[in-house]
C-alpha positions as CSV (number, residue, x, y, z in Angstrom):
1,M,35.6,0.2,-43.6
2,R,38.1,-1.3,-42.2
3,G,36.4,-1.8,-38.7
4,R,33.4,-3.7,-40.0
5,Q,36.0,-5.7,-42.1
6,L,37.4,-6.6,-38.6
7,L,33.8,-7.2,-37.3
8,I,33.0,-9.6,-40.0
9,E,36.2,-11.4,-39.7
10,R,35.5,-11.5,-36.1
11,V,32.2,-13.3,-36.2
12,Y,32.5,-15.3,-39.4
13,E,36.4,-16.5,-39.7
14,Q,37.1,-16.3,-35.9
15,G,33.7,-17.7,-34.8
16,W,33.0,-14.6,-32.1
17,A,29.7,-14.0,-31.0
18,V,28.3,-10.7,-32.9
19,A,27.6,-9.2,-29.2
20,H,31.4,-10.0,-28.2
21,A,32.6,-8.6,-31.4
22,A,30.3,-5.4,-31.0
23,K,31.7,-4.9,-27.2
24,A,35.6,-5.2,-29.0
25,Q,34.7,-2.9,-31.5
26,G,32.8,-0.5,-29.3
27,V,29.5,-0.5,-31.2
28,S,26.3,-1.5,-30.2
29,R,25.0,-4.8,-30.5
30,Q,22.2,-3.5,-33.1
31,C,24.9,-1.7,-35.4
32,A,26.6,-4.9,-35.6
33,H,23.6,-6.8,-36.2
34,R,23.1,-4.8,-39.1
35,W,26.9,-5.0,-40.4
36,V,26.7,-8.7,-40.3
37,R,23.2,-9.0,-42.1
38,R,24.4,-6.5,-44.8
39,F,27.4,-8.5,-45.3
40,R,25.3,-11.7,-45.3
41,D,22.5,-10.8,-48.0
42,E,25.4,-8.2,-50.1
43,G,29.0,-9.0,-49.7
44,E,31.7,-6.8,-49.5
45,A,29.6,-4.2,-50.8
46,G,27.1,-4.3,-48.2
47,L,30.1,-2.3,-45.7
48,Q,30.0,0.3,-48.1
49,D,28.7,3.6,-46.4
50,R,25.5,4.7,-47.1
51,S,23.2,7.7,-47.6
52,S,20.9,8.5,-45.2
53,R,18.5,10.2,-47.6
54,P,15.0,8.9,-47.7
55,H,14.6,6.6,-51.2
56,R,11.5,8.8,-51.6
57,S,9.2,11.4,-49.7
58,P,5.7,10.3,-50.7
59,R,4.4,13.6,-48.7
60,Q,6.7,16.2,-49.7
61,T,5.9,19.6,-50.5
62,P,4.7,20.2,-54.4
63,I,7.6,22.0,-56.3
64,E,5.4,24.9,-57.2
65,V,4.2,25.7,-53.3
66,E,8.3,25.3,-52.6
67,E,9.0,27.9,-55.3
68,Q,6.5,30.5,-53.7
69,I,7.8,30.1,-50.1
70,V,11.0,31.1,-51.2
71,L,9.9,33.5,-53.6
72,T,8.2,35.3,-50.9
73,R,10.9,34.6,-47.9
74,R,13.2,36.6,-50.5
75,E,10.8,39.6,-50.9
76,E,10.1,39.9,-47.2
77,R,13.9,39.3,-46.3
78,R,12.7,36.4,-43.9
79,G,14.8,32.8,-42.9
């Protein structure tokens, strides 16, 4: 998180261009813009790590089907 804070300090307090701050940090411009946007929208909380797990899975396999698959794999000793 310190690296993200340094990026924000360089952009907001020292007036660096996002592209220059990104290069100094060794990250892509897209990544730097993402952190700047999150900081602008959420403040310090936006710099925290986030899970990459999706918020929802509308096409997820139904639990009954999943349980049957697991049961069959165990019975037939397959991966």
